[in-house]
N, C-alpha and C positions, 0 to 999 in steps of 0.2 A: 233273185222274189218269186214265191210263188205266185201266177196268175189266174183268172178262173178263165175255164176252157166256153168255150159259147158250145159247141158241139155236147158239153159236159152233161147228163141228162140225170137223173134224181128220184129215184122213185118214192111213195109215200113212207113216215117212218112212225115208228113210237118206241116209249122208253119206257116197256118194261117193270115192271120190280119185281128185282128178287127176292122177296119178302123171308124168304131162308135165310140170308143173309146180311139181313138189318141186326144188328148188334145195339144194344140196350147202352143206352147212352144218360143218363139223371144230370149230366152236367152239360151247362146250355152251352153248342160249339156257335162260336162265332167265322174261322175262317179255316180256309182247309188248301192243299194244296200236291200235286202228284208228284215225282219226283218225271223226266226225260222218257226211261223209256214206263210211267206206269208199275212198278212194283211195287213201291212205297210210298203211301200215306200217309199225310201228317191234318193233326187235329187239331185245333187250338179252342180250349174251353174256358172255364172263370180261373180255374186254373191247377192248371196243367196242361205241355200239351201229350199226346199221343201219335206214337210211329208205330206204322199197322207197316207188315207182308198186302204187296195185294195182288192178286193170282185168280184171274176168269173172273173176275166181280166177287168174290173172298177176299173180304177182310180180319186179317190174321193178327193181333198186338203184341209188337213186337218190341214195343219200350214205352214210359212211361216218364216225362218230366215232368217233377213236382217243382218247388216254388217258383213258379211265372207268375205274374200279374196280369189274366182276363185279357189273353192275349186275342185281339184284332186283328192283327195279318202277316200274314206263310206269305214268302214267294219262296221255294223250292229252285236251286240253282240246275243250271240244265246243263252244263257240264263238268261237272262234279258231285259229288251226294253232300253238300251245302246245303243249310237250309237258314232263310232271315226268318226272326217274326220280331213284331212291335207289340208294344202294350201300352198299358189304362196306369206305368208310372214311368215314362215319355222316352223310355230307351225300346232299340234299334239291339236285339240277339245275335249272334251271326256261330253258327253252328255246326258244328265238324264233328263228321263219324271216325272214332279212334280206328287201330286194326283191332279190334276185339267188337266193330259196328256197335259200339256203346257212340251214344251220343251226347257232346261235350258244348259249350259254350267257349269257342276258342278270340272272339270278343265283345263289347259291348261298346253299342255306342253311345253314346250321350249329349245330345246339343238339343231335342229338341225336351219345349222346356212341358208340355201338354201332354194327352194322348196318341198317341198312331191310330191314322186313321188309314191308309194302304201303304203299302211297299208297292216295288217294282223293277228289273231288272232291265240295261239293254240284253243287246246280242250277248256280248265279249262276252257280259257276264266283268267287266270292270269298271262299271257303273251304279251304284245303287239309288234310286228314288225312291223320298219318302217324305208324305206330312202327316199334316196333323190337329188336334188339335188350339197349337199357338196361330193360324194362319198362317203357317208356313209353306214352304218346299226347299227341299233338300235334295242338295247332291252330293251323295260320300264316290271318293274313287280311294284305289289302289294301291298303294303306297308298300312298303312292308307291313303295312296295317291298315284298316280303312280310316279315312281321317275326310270331315267335311270341307269342299269346296268352294259348296257358294252357297250360297240362303237365297228364294227369292218372294217377295212379303207384300205381295202387291195385294193380294183377298185379303178380305178385310174383315174374317168371319170363316168358322170351322172347313179345311179341305180335303171333303171327303176321298177326290178318286183323280187316278192318272192313268194313262195308258200314251203309248212313247209307237211314231208308226215303224214302217216296213224298214223303211228308209235312216230309221236310225235319227232322224236333224230336227226333227217335230214331235212336242212335246205338248199336251193338255192336261187341262183341268178342271175340276169343278168344284163347289164350296154353296155353301151356307149363305153364300151374299147373295145369291144371286147373278152370277157369276160364269164361262165360263174362261179360258187364258188360251192364250198360242202361244205356245215358247220354242225359238228355235235356236238351233245350235250352230255360235260363230263357227266359219268354221281359221278363219283370222287369232279370235281370245278361246279358244276353246270353252267359251263363258255360254250359262243359258241367257236370253234375250226374248221377252215380250214380246210380241210381234204385234198382235191382236188381242180385244178384252171383248168378248161377247156377255152381255143384257141380255138375259132370259128371263120369262114373267114370272116362272118360279122355278125354285129351286130346285135342283139336280141332284141325285148319289150316284147317278153310277154314270160312264162315254167310256164310250170303248173305239182307239182307228181300227179301218180298216183299210186297209192298205195304206196306200201314200194320200190319195187324197180326197177323204170319205168317211168321217167318222159318228159315234151314233151316239146320241143325248136322252137321256128318261126321265120331263119332269114328275111332279114331285105332285102324286096320286092323278096323273092325269091317261087317259086309255090313246094317247100319241104316245110314237118314239119322234122321236125329233132325227130327220137322217140332214149332216150340212159338207159341205162339197168343196170344191179350193177351186177357187178364184183364181188362170194361169197369172189376170191381165190384174187386176187390181191385185194379185197376194194376199187376197184375203177368206178365210172362209162365209160359204152362206150358207142361210135354211133352204136346201133344196125343199122337201116334202117332208111331210106330217106324216105315218106310218102308225093305221090302224093297231092299239094290243089290247088285252085283255087285263084290263084295273081294279084298284080300293084302296082303302085307305093304307100307306106307307110306311112305320115308321119307324126302318131302321134301315141304314144307312149301306150294309155284309152282303158281299153277293155281287161279286165283281160280276159285273159285264163279259161276257169272251168269246171269241171269232171262233171259231175252228175249219181253217185254212180246208183242210181233207175234205170239209163237206159241206163248207159255204154258210154256216151256220155261224147266227148268233142264237146267244143264249143271254134272258135281263129278263133278271127280278121281277117283279113288280106289281108292290102287294101280295095277294095272296094265291097270283100266280109264277109260276114260269112260263114266260113266250118263247117260243124258238122262230125265227126270220130264217130263211133262205134270200142266200145273197141269188138272184137271175144275171142273165145274159149282158141286160141291161145296165149293171149298175144299182136295181129296184130292190129293196125289198118285202116278199112279201113273209106275211105267217103263215107258220103252215101248223104248229102245234101249240094247245097253252097245258101247261097241267099247275090243278086246281087244287090251295089244300083249304083249311077253317081255320090259318090263321097265317097273320102275313108275320109272323117271324119265322121264315125260312134265311136258311143260309145251308151254305153248300162251292158246287163248283160240278167245272169237269172237266176229265182228262187232253189234251192236248191232240188225240185225234179222233173228240169226239166220242167214243168208243159207247162211253161208262160218266154218270153222273151222281153225284154223291150228295144228299142233302142231309140238315137236324132240322126235327121244326119242332116246336112247342108241343106241341099237340099229341106229336105220338112218341116224343123224346127218345127217338133211336136215330143213329148212323141209318139210312139206306139206300142201299144201290139201287142204281136203274140202268136198262142195257140194250147199246144203239137193236132194233133189229128194224130191216128195208118191209112194207108190208105187198 
């Protein structure tokens, strides 16, 4: 487990736009994922997936996968050179790289009845967790092929985002039904059980575990980020504090929150802004930076080290790459 060193001091930083490395992209690009060592970048668009070789902040197109339908979610596996995509047609595709380094569909997972919203995996990568507009969360386990082992149907509207904790035994989800589910993995049945339902004043589109005992949640169109902490006595999460962040009207759910352990940095898209918050030694968060766009239609991700931020937005219609640098 990665723990926070109280003696660690962070310098002021910025994400500098590498304008010369921007790539023109007329199609809307909704989902992004890096492989483990950030040498491959997968980008899901309206009618295709693009795979780029990524080196020192420069992306070179390697392969274009067509006949995909409005790719809403991508997860790149860390233990293999495979990735998963979820789309408008409600199916989940597992992609495999062959001996010629070409990407082919290894398996199509069918089980959801409406578009996929988010896909994650556990650390062992023997479990896929997906959610979507059919109001369900599905768990897929690897046997000879991937099969659906469990479905949770507690939410009553579109399920938008998922996050699993550091110990891999708690899962959270948020939905348009204005609630957050907290689920726990039973060590006896190996099934996920809903242990708490948090009703919120405003629906949220993004949430993220920070270690085991905290998570953040972004209410829609609000200039605060909510921080929830675990109460070991009541065995429940509670709202610990509200953190000021930049905000404007937000009309899309894409661009999941991400916590970069190495930099103790949380990236949180909210309206026209990409907010960046640092976790302090006392466990609290402070906002350090915000990148403002002229549109709320912003999509992107960071690589796992936090060295690169990749985005596509409606105004520029470019894949833009920003590099981390300390000031």
